[in-house]
Structure formats: C-alpha cells, structure tokens
N, C-alpha and C positions, 0 to 999 in steps of 0.2 A: 420607355419611358427613359427621361434625362433626369440631371442632378440636381436640377432647380426645384424639385417636390418642396411645397410649405405645409406648414401646420394643419390645412385643411384635409389632410389626407386620414389625418388622427379619427378612428372612428370606422372608417371604412372597410366594407368587406372586400375580401381580396381571394384569388385563387393562386397557388402554387403547386405547380407539377401536378395537379388534379386534387391537392387537399384547400379546403378553406380556412381562411384565418381571420382575425380582424386586426387592421395597423393600430398599433399602441403608442408608438414613436417613430418620429422622423428626424435624423439627424447624425452627426458625426459620433463616432466612436472609438475613441483614441485608444490605442496608437495608429490604428488603421485610417489610412486617408479616404477621403470619398463619403457619400453619403449613404445611408444606412435604414432602412425599415425595421422596426420592432415589431413582430406579431405575435399574437396569441392565436395556437391554435383550435381550431375545435377540437380535434384529436390531439389532447395533451401529450400524448404517446411520441407525436411527431417530434415534438420538440425537444431543447436539449437544457434550458435555463428557465428560471421565474423573472426573468427581466434585467436581470443584474450581469455586469461585466467586470471582473477584477475588483470587486469590491464597491462598485457605483449601482443605483439602483435607479436604471434608466426606465422602467414601465414595470408594472406590477400584472402578476397571472394570478387565476384563481387556484391552478396547479403548479407542483412544483418544476415540473419541466415542461410548461406549456408554453413556453417561449422561443423566439429565434430571432436573430436579426439575416435580414437578407438583404440583397442588391435593390433597385427600384426594378432594372431591366428583368428581373426573374418574374416579376410580380403581373398579375393580369387584373388588373381593374375592371374587367367587365364591359360589357356593352349594352345600347339602349334597346327597349323595348321593340323598336320597330325594326332595330338591325337582326335582332332575335329571330323576329317574325319572319323576313326577308330571307335570313339563312335557312329556315325551316320549311317554310312553303313555298317560296315564290318557283316556280318552273321556268328553267331557260330554255327556249327551242333553238336548237342546232340549226345552222344554216340548209336549207333545201337543196338537193342536186337531183336535177333529173324528175325533179317531181316525186319524188320518194320519200316514203315516211323518215324523220332522224330519230336517233335516241334522243331524250331529254335528260337532264339532270336531276334528281331530286334528294337532298340531303348529300350531294356530290356523288350520287350512284347515277350511272345511266341506267335507263331503264326504256325498253321498246314501246312504244305508243303507237302499234298499228291499228288503225281504225279508231282510234279513241280520240280525235283533234276536239270536239267538242268538251267532253270531260275535262280534258286536261285544261283547255283556255279557263273553263269553269272554275276549274281550282286554283287557277295561277291567280284569279282575281281578289285581292287580300279584300276588297269592299265585299265579297260573299263570305268569308269566313265566319263560322259561328262559335266553333270551339277549335280552342290554340292550347298544344301542350308545349310546354318551353321548360320542362324538369329539365335542371343542370345545363342550362345552358346559357350561364353567368350573365345575367340579365341585373344590371346595377342601378336604372335609372330609367325615366319616362323618358327622356331625350327632348328634341325638340318640341315646343308648345304647339298644341295642337296637332300633330303630326300623326299621333294615334287614331283622332277623330276621325282626319282628313282619309286615310288609307283604310281604316277598317272598323267602320263606325257600328257594323252589325254581331261584334262578337258579343257572345253570351254567357261563355263555360271556358277558365283560363285555369290552367297548373302552371304556377310560376314557383314550384315547390324544389325546393335546395339550388336556390341561385345568390347571387349577390347582394340584393336589396338590403341595406345598413337602417333604415327608419320607414316609419309610419305615413310621412310626408310623402316620400317616394311612390309609395304606394296609393296614396289621393292622387298624386299627380297622374297615375296610369290611368287609375280606374273614374277619376272624374271625365275623361275622355272616352268611357265606353257605358253609355247611357242604359244599356241595354244587359249590363253583366247581371247575371243570375246566381253564378258558380265560383268561388275564388279560391284557390288554394296556395295558400302560403307557408307551409310545412318547410321547417328546417331554414326558415332565413333568420337569421340574429338580428331581429330588428328593435331599434331603439322607437318608444313609443313616447307620444306628448305628456306632458306633466300637466297641463291643462287640456279640457275638454277640445278637439276641433271646432273651427269653425262649423257652419251649415251649410258651405259652400263643398266641405270635405264628407258629404253624404253617398252613400249607395242605395240610389231610389229602388230599385229593381232586385237587389242583390237579397237569396235566398239561403244560398249553404254558402257558408265561410269555415275553412279548414286554417285553423293556426296551430298545430301541432308542433311542438320544440321551437317555438320560437323568443322564447324567454317572456313571454306577456305576463304580467300578475293580474290579479282578480281586480283590483282597482284600475287598471290599465283598461281592462276589458268594459267596466261600467262607465270607463270615461268616455270610449269610441264607441260603445253602443248606439248612444242616438243618432250614430249615422247608417243604422242599420234597422229601419222603420218598418221592414215585412222579414225578418230575418227569421227562417223557419228549421236551419240547421247548425249549430254552432258545435267545432271540435276544437279541443283546448289539451290533447294529450301530452305528456310527457312535458309541463312547463314549471314544477312545483309550486301548482298554484296553491293558497291557503284562501279559501271563502272567508271574505272578511266583512262582508256587510250585505244585507239584504237590495238587488236590485230595486229600484224605484222608478216606475216609470219607464226601465227600459226592459229588453228581453222580453216583452210580453206576448209577443207572437212566435216565440221558440218553441218548437214540437220536441226537437232531439238535441239533447245534449250530452256529450262525451266529456269526461273527468276522467279517462283512464290515466294510469299511471304519475297520478300527481298524489305521492305518499303521505302528503301533510294532511288531507282532508279525513275529518272525521264526521262522527254521526250529527255532533252539534253545528259544524258546519253546513250540514246540507240542511238542517232545519232553516236555514238563510233562503234558500232556493225553493222551499216547500210550498211556495203557494203561488209559483209561477203558472199561470192559469191555463195553457195549452201544453205543457211540457207533456208528450205522451211517451218520451223515452228516453230514460237515463241510463247511461254506460259509463260502469265505475270499477273496470277490472283494474286489477292490479293497484288498488289505491291505500290497502291495510286493513281495512275496515272489518272490525269482528263483531259488532252489534251494533243493535239499533232498538229505540225505544219510541214508539209515538204517544206523547204522552197524555194527550186529548183525549184517546179511546180506551176504555176498560177492556175487560175479555169478553170476546163477541161482540164486540161495536167496531165501526169504522170512522177511522180517521178522517178528520177536515183538511189534511196535508196532502199533496200531491193530488188534486182531484182529479186529473185527467191523464195520470201516469199507466199505460197500457204495457208497456215492457221496459223490465229490469235487468241489466246486467251486471253480476259480481262475481264472476269469474277471479281465480288467482287472487283471491283473498285470506283472512285469517278467519273465516268463519268456522266456528265449532260445536257453535250451540245451538239447538233447535229452538231455542226463543226467539234467535232470530227470523225463524220460517214464521215462527207463529204470527211474529209480528208485520209480516207482508201480506198476514190473511186479513188485515185492517186496511189495507189499500184499496179504496171503492172501485178502481178501476182497472185493477191490474186483471190483465189476461196470458202475460206471457212472461217467462223469467229462464234466465241463464244462470246458473249457478254450478260451475264446474272447477275442480282444482283448487278445493276448500277442502281444510280437515276434516270438515262433517262429512264431505262427500268422498274423501279418500279414506274413510274410516274403515272399521272391520265388518262393518255390517253389510257390506257390499252393495256396488251400484245400483240393483234390482229393487232392494229393499228401501234404499236411502230414496232411489224416485219414486216407490209406491208412495214412503211416509209425506213425501216433499207435496205427491198431489195430494194426501190425503188433507195434510194440514191448510192448504190452499184452496178452499172451494171454487173459487171462481176461475181457476188456470185452466187454458184452454193448450198452452203450448209449455212444454220444458225442454229446454235444451235443447231447442230446434227441433223437438220433435213433437207433433200434434197429440193430443190428449184423446183417445177416444172413447165413447161413452164406455166399453166394455171395460177398459183399462182402468178408468176414473171408478166404477163399480169395484172392481177385483181389488181395486190399492186400498178403496175405503170399507171393504168387510175384513179385509188380511187385518190392516191397521185396527177395527174394531176389536177384532180378535185377539192381536197380538196385545194388546195393554187392557183387555178385560179383568184380567185377575185383579192387576193394581187397580181398577176403577172398582172391582169389589172390594179391595182391602180399605178404600178410601170412602168407603160408604155409598157406592153404587149398588142398584138394586135393579131387580126386573119390575117389581112394584112402582109403578111410577110415584105413589103416594112414600114410599121409602127411599126412593132414589135422590138421596143427597149426599153427593161426593164434594169431598173438602174444598176450600181455595186452590190448596197448593197443585192438588189433581188437574182441576179447572185450569189453571194457569199454565201448566205444561201442556193441556190437550184442550185447549179451548173449543175444538169443535167436536169431540166426542160424543157428548148431548145430544148434539145436532143428528149425529149420524147415529144414534141409538134411537132416536126420533126417525130416522129417516128407513133402517132396516130392522129394527125391532132391537130391544137390549140381545146382547148373548148370552146364550145359556148356558147352563153348567155344563153341561156335555162337549160345548164348543171348547172350554177353557182349560179342559185335560192338559197337562204339559205332556207335549210328545218327546218322545227320545230321537234327536233328528240323526242320529249314526246308525239306529237300526233299521235296516230296510223293512222289518215289519210294520214299525209305526210309522210308516211312510207309504204305505197300500192304501188304495182309495177303493172302496168296495161300492161299484156301481151297476145300477140294472139298464141294459141295452134293451132299446124299446126302437120297434120300427114304425112309426107313426100310420103309414100308409100302407102297410102289409097286416090286413087284420088276421092271416091265419099265422103267422111270424109268433113264436112265443117271447116273452121277456127274459131277457137270462142276464143271469149276474158275471161279473167279471171284476179281478183285482188289479187295479193297475197302479204303477207307481206317480207320485203327484206331480214328479219331476218329468214324467214322460210328457213329450211333445205332442204336438196334434198330428203333424205329419206320421208318427212312428204309430199315433192310435189309429190313424187311417192304416195304413202300413197292413197292421194287424187285422182291421176287418176285412181289408182287401183280400189277405189270406184264407178268410174264414169263409167269405161268402162269395168268393171268385169272381170281384167287380174291378174294375180299374183304378186304383187311386185318385185318378184324375176326375173320377165321376162320382165319387162321394163326398158327400155334404154333411158335417157334422154339427148339432147345438145342444145345448140341455136345460134341463129343468130342475128346478128346486122343492122341494116339497114347501120351503120358508116363503118362496115368494111365487103361490100357484097361478097358471096361468100365464106365466112372462116367460118365454124362449129366447135364452141368447146365444148367439151363434158365436162357435168356434172358426174364426174366421182365418187368423194369423196362424199359419202351419209350424212358426218356428216357435210358437211360443208354448208353453208347459200347461197342464191340466190347472196347476197350482195357481200360474196366473190366473187363469180367469176365475179363481175360488171356489172351483170344482170339489164338493164336498163327499162326505161317504152319505151312501143312500141316495144321491141325485139319479136322475134319470138321462142318459146320455142317447139321444136322438138321431138316427141314422136314416139317411135318407140319398136316393141316387135317383138317376132318370134313364136308367137304362134297365132292358130287359133281358135275361140269363135263363133260357131255357125254364125254369120250376119258378124263378122268383122274379117278382115284378117290382121297381121300385120308383117313387113320384118326387122329383126335386121340390 
C-alpha cells in the first residue's frame, strides 16, 4: 500500500495484525511526516486514544481507547470473493514424474492423493461447488463484475462471517451473481446498510436462511432490506442492540424462525409488533432482559390470537422471576416446546425438579421442556403434584369438592389458571391428600404400598413402607433380593384406587416414586419373565 491513499478509504474495513477495524481518517498527523490512517478497532482495548492527537480531533470513536494511527503499509484491505474461494478451494496438481501420484496442495498443505484422481478433479472445479465457507478470509468485495457467476454459479450456501465487508451494496454485488443462494451467513461484518430500500435488482430469490449476528443492523434497516428476501424462512439478528420500532408490513411474512437474542432493548410491547407474523414457528429471545409478558386480548383460561403459529419459544438467560410469565405462555395456541433456563424463577430455592413440574402443569399443551421430552407419565405426575401442592390454597380461596360449591376467587384463578381444569381431569383434591407433611421427618416421607403379583395367583399381597424419594432402581434391587430374581428381569408398574383400571408403568429406573406420584395405599405391581424353581412370573 503506497502513500497516495485518498478519502475513498474512509469507512473501509481492514485487518491489522489479525485485528479488525474501520478506517475513520486518512491524512497527515503533524509533526510526524507521511500518510497515516486513523482506525477504530472492533476491540476497543486494542486502541490507544479516542481519535485525538495533541489536542486535535482527527476522528471520533465510541470508546475512549478505541482508536489508533497506523501506516498504510501495515493495513490489509482484504481480497475479493473469488480470490478467497480460489485460495480456499482450488487444488493445484504437482507435476507428475514417472507416472507416480504426486501430492497436491489444499490451503497450503500437501496432501497425498493416491487413488483419488477423480475426486480431486471434481473438487477442484469451482463450478461444482455448492457450499463455501470463507469465515475470516478477509473478503472485502465482490471483485470483477460477473466473475463469480462465471466461476461458481451453483453455490447454495455461503459463510462470509468475520470478514471485511463494509456495506450491504457489496453483499448485493456478490449475491446477485449467486442465483441459487439459499443460506448466507454475514455475522461479524460491520456493515453499512442503505438509507433507502434497495432496488428490486438487489433481491435474493432463493434465500431461505440469513444470519446477521453482530452486524450493527437496526430494525428499520431490516425492514428496508426485507423486500429482497421474498422466501426467507430463518432470520438471525443476535447482538445488534435492536429495538423493534414498527410492525412488519408485507415483509417477513414467510419467516418461520426469528432469533433476537442478546438485544437488551427489546421488551414485551415491542414483541407485540411482531406478534402477527403468520408463519413464525420459532422465536429465540435469550438474554434480552425480558421479565414479564401479558396478552391483553385473552382472559384467564383463553387463548391469544397473537403468535398464532409459534411452536417453540426460547427465553433463556433473562429476568423472569414470576409464575405469571409462565401462566401467560399457556395462552399461546400452538406452543409445544419451551426453553427457560438461567432465570431467577428457575434458579430459585424450590429446586429444578419442582420448577420443571410446575411449568409442565401450568402449560397444558407443552411437549418438550428445556430440550427434554415430556412423557405422558411425567405430565400426569407433574399435574397431580401441582394439584396437591396448591390444594389448601384452593380451599381457602373458595374451592370445594362439591362442584356446586366450587367457586375459587379471581385472585386464585389468576395465579393458577389451569387448576380448575386439573380438578376436572383428576378429581378435586381430597382432605386426606392435603394434610401438611413435615418434610424433614423420614416417617412422614414413607409410603405404605401394597405389593401385588398379577400373574401369580398363589402369591399373597404384602405391604411395605418405602421412602417416596426411593428410585425405581432401588425398589427393583429390594424386590430382587426378596424374590431372588435378577433386577434386569423385573418390570414394575402401579395402580391407584383413585383411577381404577389404569396401570402406570414405572419405566425410568432413575426416577423416584414421588416423581410418578405414587401415594399411600397404591398397589405396586411386580412382573417378571423368568422361572425360579417355586415361583413363576410373566411379563
């Protein structure tokens, strides 16, 4: 780089010794002779000042130590797209000697290629490339017009993250030559977006996935560019300090997944502006600082018209501390999966298992919680435990076993919107269930169970007292020693007098009796498929 640089370098993205920066100044900085570039570092700790020198402001930085002056010959302005592709993917065959296979070079590394001539030839043909990863390859521009389309027209997936692209216009110049482009990752490029909507020539006719994490894009710029994404299905906007300022009008209507994580300015009122995207199935809101949500169009026990297609919601790493937030999620008509970890509510003193049970009980249609499937047995146990846990509160609020007298007050129904439906499903809690247990006394944690052998008519029903915290594996171990049967051949289930004729399988050896809501007086059913001299069990 010579000393004849002009002002056209202002705003260019550059690399200096592996660090990325933006050029903010080009000129002389007295008293030192020669040309200098003033750069603002992406990492402000890399700089020395705020763009000032000896009292004169040459450029401005967002951080007091974000700027430096560097000589032009120390700066890398990057390469064009096709040069980067050639550097990364073109294989250069070495000269053949005596008909022997020679090593070829892939990314400056020699690789033995014995027996793989045809594969090498196919990979070396850029025209056949469909997926290109150019992360951190100092790509700064499209290059010669039409060169990309001529060399590699079949590219469908491109990773251009952490490069030196400085404007959306350069992105359009690249994408306009890739008519089959379906996936584009532009993360960590500090892009300048247009102040007016790009022309229709700047469209992405086949683009389905667009990643714009840490690009500095605003919501207004998203909507301005969105007409160029007519079939977009996934949009990632993480860490952009986005504030949702207006409702999408005739754009983003095909989006199924929207990631707004780590945008701390977003609140519940802004979410309502995107609540009617018709195809939105997945919404990722991790680390946005949200603490509450309320759907004003839906009362207790009703479904909201907002987010009609939303099936999967992620709200990890937020400030959710009230159960009212979870209650509101039950109003989402299509919600089937929820991820809600590292929130004050989930990190509280009630314990992770109890918290999980309460969330399951409060959101009736949920099938997956924190990436773990909710099996029917777990849902039943969670709902029964929830029904029992708040039974006394229900009674004090006006709840009653007699349907004609069952009138809990509005405050209780607002705090426990599904409680009445759980009573209809399992029956109202009986007084015996609601006796307060003393959790620290072992005798108050013992269950008296009747052990029955359904396929062994001559075996008497026996009673045993077992801790409700005892795992199914330990119960099997106890029965194995008692019956002299290998643990691996035992099958356990149980019946409750409250639900005659229904048998619940105890299939997870790591869970406790309490997890399955086994109660005093329940029947523990024991089966096996082996013969032991005097005893026969049938699976």
